[in-house]
N, C-alpha and C positions, 0 to 999 in steps of 0.2 A: 875311908877317914880321907886320903887328897879328891879320890870323882867326885864324896859329898861338894867337897871345897870348888871343887872345877866347874862345875853345875852351878853355884850357886855363885858364881863369878861372872860363866855366861850368862845367870836370869836376869843378874844385877843389870851387864853390859847392856842386853837388851830392852832391860825397862829404862836406860840411857840417851842409847837412842833412840825410842820410839817418844819419848817428851821432847826431846831434840827435833826428828822428825814436825812431829804436833805440832812447837815451834818454827822452823823455817813456814809447815803450811802455812799453818795463820796468818802471818807475815806477807806468805805471799798471795795467801785471798783477798788479805789487804788492803795491799799492793794494785793486786786485780782490781778490784771493785771501788779504788781514789780513800776513799775512809785515813792514809793518807798524807792528803791531799791535803785535812786538815786534825789529823793528832798524828801524833809520833807517840813511838814507845812509849817513851826517858820523861818527852818535854812535852811544855804547854807549846802547842800551834793554836791555832785559829779556837779546837776545842781543847776538851782539856785529854790529859796527856793517856794510854792506851790504860801502862800502871797505875797511875789514878782512879782511873773507875774501877779496875777491876780490885785496889785495897779497896776501895768501898761494897764493894758486895760480894765481898769473900766471905764466907761460912757464910748464909742465908741461904742455902739451899734449893736444889735442884728447879728447881720453879724462876731464878733468876737466870738460869737460860733463854725461858723463854720468857722475860723481862726485858731484857735483855737483848732478845731478836726482834720483841717487837719496835722497841725502840728505835735499830738499828731500820729494819722498816717502814716505821712510823714516822723518827725524826721525834723533836721532842724542843720543852724549853721553859729554862730556870731553874732546870737542878743542878743546873752547872752556873750560873752566869745569865745573865742579858743577850750574850749569845745562844743564838735557837742551831738546831739542828734541824738539816729538813729531812724530809722523807726521800729514805735510797729505796723509791721502791723499782728500779734497777735491780736490785739482790735479792735474790730469789728465798725462800723463806727455808732453803736446808743453810744454803749460804751465811742466811744472816745466824740460823744456829751456831756449826759451826766455827761462824765468825765472834760469837755469844762466849762460848763454852773458849775459843782462845784465850781471849779477854779479862775470865776468869784465870784460866788456866798461869798468870801473870804479875797474880797478887803474891807476895812470898807467903813459906812457906812457915806456918802458925809454928811455935820453938814451943 
């Protein structure tokens, strides 16, 4: 019984560490691609807080990653107010997907 509990605790620790690493990697990528020049995680800057983006699109299925990745690379207008988001063509399609996945991971867990 002790072995099973130890394995469960170790597995839970790995999951938490993996989530923390994804968060750090996503934030690092967002900083590296200059997303943070217009966005912050929790507060409005020029664009909406990334946590608000996550909350708006949470639970809408796996296609939302592609949608957000497309908005990152192609830009957008009107979804969050009058200020448009310019196209971020310097962000590769792969990095745009990683950023979109990270942003969606910021949504609060449903209880």
